[in-house]
TIPARO-273670 format. One record per residue: residue in one letter; x, y, z of N, C-alpha, C in turn. Coordinates in pm, whole numbers, plus 50000, padded with zeros to 5 digits. Atoms other than C-alpha are relative to their C-alpha. Example, Ala and Ser with C-alpha at 12.3 -4.5 7.8 and 13.67 -1.06 7.14 Angstrom:
BEGIN
A500894988150000512304955050780500905012050000S499184988149994513674989450714499235010950073
This chain:
BEGIN
M499744986049961110230807805757500975000150118P499025000049890113300815105974499435006150126T500454994849870112690821006344501135007650066E499004992149929114430847006553500424992950128T499525005449872116580836606848499335007650113P500694993049890114580844007165500965009050077R499184990749922115920874307350499804997450148A500115001649855116690870907718499355012450061L500614988849929114720892407960501095009650044G499024989849967116480925108037500484999650143P499345000349869118360934708355499064999050118T500925000549886115200936208570499694985750042G500335013649963114890898208567501204990950020L498815008549999118470885808566500364994850138G499595004149867118940883908944499014991250073L501045007749934115770864709024500284985149985K499685014250003116470828309119498874991350053F501075007849940113410817509318498665007049979C501334994750026109690822009262499525008450119P500464991549889108330851409470498624995750053K501325004549956104950833509497500054987350083C500005012749930105830798309607501384995650048G498665003149954109620797609659500734989549920S499335010050083110370771409394501085006649914S498964994650087113390775309170499415004349866L500424995150131113080793508839500924994649892E499185003850115114280782008499499595008349880W500254991550115114590801308176499404991849886R500675006450112112180791707897499535010749902P500534990350097111080808607574498535003150028N501394995849980107880828607610499815013849939G500284987050061106530856407390501175006049926G498904994950082109630859207170501305002450074R498754998449926112250859607447500024990350117D499885008849884113560838907737499575007450126R500474994349874111880845208074500104989550110P499995009649888112200829508421498594994550025H501265006949972109420803708477500154992150130C500005007949877108490787708808499964985249966T499995014550020109260750508826499014992950090G501025006149915106560744809089498854994849916G500985006850083103890721508958498775008349966K501274993350023100760743108998500085015250010C499874985549978102160778209049499745007949872G500184993350128102490790008689500595013949990Y499454986450003104440821608775501025001649887I499034996150102106360838308490500455014150030C499484986549972108640868108551500055008249872F500014990950115107900896008304500805012750029G499174988549969110230920608477499545007250126D500274992049881110190946508754499635014149954F500504987350051108140977908695499535008950114S500504990449902107251009508888499445012149928I500604987750054105231041308833500305011350096G499744988149921106281075508955499165011649948C500754988150042104611109508940500715012450052G499464987149959105671145708961498985010849972G500984989450013103671177509004500615013749977V499604986250025104261211808849498885008950054V500984991049938102391235409082500345014349959I499774986550052102031269708921499205010150082K500644989149927101291301409121500665013249956D499494986950045101681336608978501184998449905E498985002450102103731323308684501314994750059K498845006349938106131306408926499694985350028A500165014349979106701269208975500594995950135L499555005249871107101250309301501154990249981L498875009249999110471233409356500334996150143V499495004549871111851213009644501464996049983Q498585003950002115491206609732500164987150080R499835012949935116411170709814501015001050114G499124999749883117931166410160500764987250020Q499365013149988119041130310110500414995049863N499625006650125120761109409847498964989549964P499254994450113120301101309569499565014149964G500314986450044120501136809440499945010350108K500024990349891121081154409770500475013749952G499664986550040121101192009715499385004549869S500594996350129119341191209378498585005250019W501354994249999116151210609303499154993149895Q500895006750092113151193909142498555002350040I501424999149966109361193409128499674989150102P500385010549906107641174109409499554987449925G500415012450066107121137609323500514987850074G499595012549939107631101309409499284988349937Y500645012050051106331066209362498505000050028V501435002249981102661057909317499844986550070E500225012549928101531031809570499154990449914V500675010150083100160999309427498475001250008D501454998849985096651006909560499535014549995E500264985649998096691044509491499665005349862D500324992950123095031065609222501145009749969I498814992150034097801083509031499775014950019A500304985849979096031117309046500045003650148E499934997749855095731113909423501444999150049A498605001649960099381103209445500785013049981V499234987750023100721135409291499545011150095V500494990449900098501156409521500644997050136R499375004049873099851136609819501475004150005E498574996750002103471141809712500235015050018C499854985549983103001179509688499785004150145W500264997049860101601179910040501144994950089E498975005949915104221156610191501345007149986E498684994550023107251173110033500075015250014A499954985249998106261209910024498915006450083G501064994349918103221214010250498985007849921I500924992750087101161226309955498794991249967R501235006450042097521216309912499725004549856A500204996650141096981214809536498994990549937K500925008650075094521200809285500534998049859M499505003650132095351183208961499205007049891V500634993350114094631202508640500004990849878D499885008950115095941180008362501364993150001M498735007350014098751156808254500835006449890L499124993350095101741172408078500784990349912G499215009650075103621141407966500544989350092F499395010349918105611111508086501374996449948R498655004850033109141097908091500074985050023H499835014449987109891061108028501494996950009A498595003649984113191046008150500114985050024I499775014349984114391010008114500904997750121G499255002749878115700995108439501424995049975G498635004950006119300986508511501045010949998G499064988950002120891021108487500045007350133I499874992249878121351049208737498655001950069G501324998349941117581050408792499554988350086G500365011449919117561016508964499624988049916P500265012550073116570980908872498664999649930S501355000750056112930988008785499885008449873T500434992050113111710998808444498885009150049N500874990249934109841030608530499335009449901I500714989150068107211054208390499745010950103Y500144988549911107221088708549499055009949932V501064991850060104021108508480500005013850065V499924986249951104111146508511498655006949983F501294993150000101001166508603500195015050024R500094985749967100131203408614498955001550110L500924997949889098511214608940499915014850031E500134986449951097261246509098499734999550150P500205000249854097271255809469498525000350036D501395000549953094061248209654499725011150099E500144989549900094701274909916500875011949958E499334988450057095631310109806501245004350078N498904994849918097901319510098500894989150059N499205011149950099531285710150501445001349953E498594998550036103311289810160500734986650016P499275012749993105751261010096500744998450133R499225003549881107331243610394500504985749980C499425013350018109421212210431500404994450136D499695006649874110491186910695501455002150044G498604997749965114191196910687500854987550000D499265012750003115211160610645500024994549858E500085004950138114061143910324500055011649901I500004987750080113421178710181500595011150085S499304989849922115741206710291499515014249973A500514986650031114041236510120498904998749895A501084999950098111011245609909499595014249972G500424986550034109771276109723499505000949857Y500464997350135108241291409412501065008349927F498974993250078110591302709134499535001849856T500254998350142110341317108784500914990549922L499165008850083111731296508498501385006249981E498694993350015114491322608456500864997650124E499255002649877115501318308821500464985450006I499655014349999115461280608784501154997249904E498925001950097117701282708477501365003950059Q498754995649940120331299908696500454990850114M499625009449893120301272408960501034990149949L498935009150041123391250408952499534985549996R500405014049991121541218309039498484998549987A501435001650029118051221008893499844988349904Q500205012050080116831188008749499485003749861S500384996650137116531189308369498584995649969L501375004550024113311168708363499005009750062S500894990349936111741193508606499915012849917K500024988050084112751222908385499174997649873W500795003850117111271204808085498515000850030A501415000249961107981199908269499475014050030I500434986549964107831235508403499805008549875Q500154992450125108381250408058498684996649931R501255004050063105461230307923498775004750079A501124995349918103241239508215499755014949978L500134985550017103921276608153499675004049857E500094995650139103971277407772498984992449915C500875008250084101671249907645498545001150044G501424999849972097901247407626499604987950083A500545010949919095691220807779500684986849970G499425013350014097201186807840498924989450006L500965010949988095551153207895499215001550129V500864998349883092591155608131499454986450042Q500605012449952091011128808346498594999149944A501275001250068088171118008122499044990750071H500875009649931086871090108342500744994150118R499475007149884087391075008684498904990750050S501025010049971085561042908763499674999750149S500465002249864083471038509076499594985450021D500365014249995082961001509001500954992850094I499165007149903084210979909290500794988849934L499255010550070085320953809036501205005549926R498874993750069087710978908875500455012250079P499614988549917089031000609158501195007549938G498904992050049091241029409050500135000649849W499944999750146090411025408679499765014449954A500104986050042091111060108537500505001449857L499654997850140091361072808181500325014749978F499584986450031093261103808066500075001649849G499954997750143092971119207722499915014749967L500124986250045092881150807514498595005250029P501344994649975089991174107606499195000849870L500874999450117087031172107368499635014549967P500434986450036085951203207173498685003550068P501274995849940083071223507321498814994449921G501205005350064079701207707249500064985449964V499875014150033081051172607193499884991950129E500235008149882079741147307443500844987349997Q499175012049993082011119307559499144987449987V500705012750013080991084107462499904993450138S500225006849873079661062507743501094989550023L499005009949962082251041607926499394990850103Q500655009549912080451011708070501004989450043P499105010849955082350986708286499614986849937R500275013350054082690952008141499334991450106P500585009149901080550925108305501064990950058A499045008949936082350903108552500164987449918S499755011850082084000874808358500164987750088V499865012749930083950838308460501274993449948P498765006450047087380821308449499694987949913A500185011350091087650796708161500364987050069Q499745013149942087510760108260500234989949889P499825010550100088880730708065498804990650001P501195008650007086150706407944499974989150106E499995011049905087310678908180499595004350141S500374995349867086550701208481498525002950012L501424997049999082900706608380499204987350029P500825011849971080110683608501499454993949871P500555006750118078730657408254498715006849954G501194993850055076100671708021500125014949977S499804985750022077560707008021500315002649854P499674996850139077840724707683501514999049976G498595001450035081120715807514500644987650052T499425012449951081590682207687499444988249925A500425012250072081300646907554498644995350047G501285004549947078270641107778498835008749963E501084991050040076260669107618499014992449912T501025007050078072970655807478499665007749875A500344993750126071750662507127498895010450018S501124990949980068640679507261500425013250061S499524987749939070730705007451500705008749898
């Protein structure tokens, strides 16, 4: 059976020359159907699978108007968009979008549901990282809370109708897409589960809302797993080793 020529890793891995874990040089080897940088250090075992990031954006709706902020810095200085940014590595994504709305527009809001997401492969105008940008629908937590901004990173903020946004010269198309869905579509993906297990911090599950009267199946955390050990590392007499007795 003919084999395919392994594909080289995309632009997110081309500039990496040294292992980020141990500093050894990297060399390209086939792995999983394509060439990837592998660490040459004896015991490190690092393999570069690319550079990835997660972003989030929030559509805050109040009186049929959506919250927009105007960027005060490049990239995109002067453009209008929904509040958003990167999700920190140790941050719950639902908490991240609430934080971004507060930091960029001074609005305390609560997450309602997820509207959709945008996937972009790294290497283009979006930067070197392959990115997923998740868009949420939110509602203000405080009735009389008016938008405000720092005047630096964000130069202006306010609530606008979709018709007003359509007339803006520099309104981000992805934001308009998200706002239209927040105003015109029904329920999106809701947070169906968020783990409190210390072994799985931040484990959250989003999905379509169940019909009334249908109870969600139980989501039990998996038991802590024990790392697999090669037979030679086990003590004599352990199951699976040559020293195991017939009686065991």
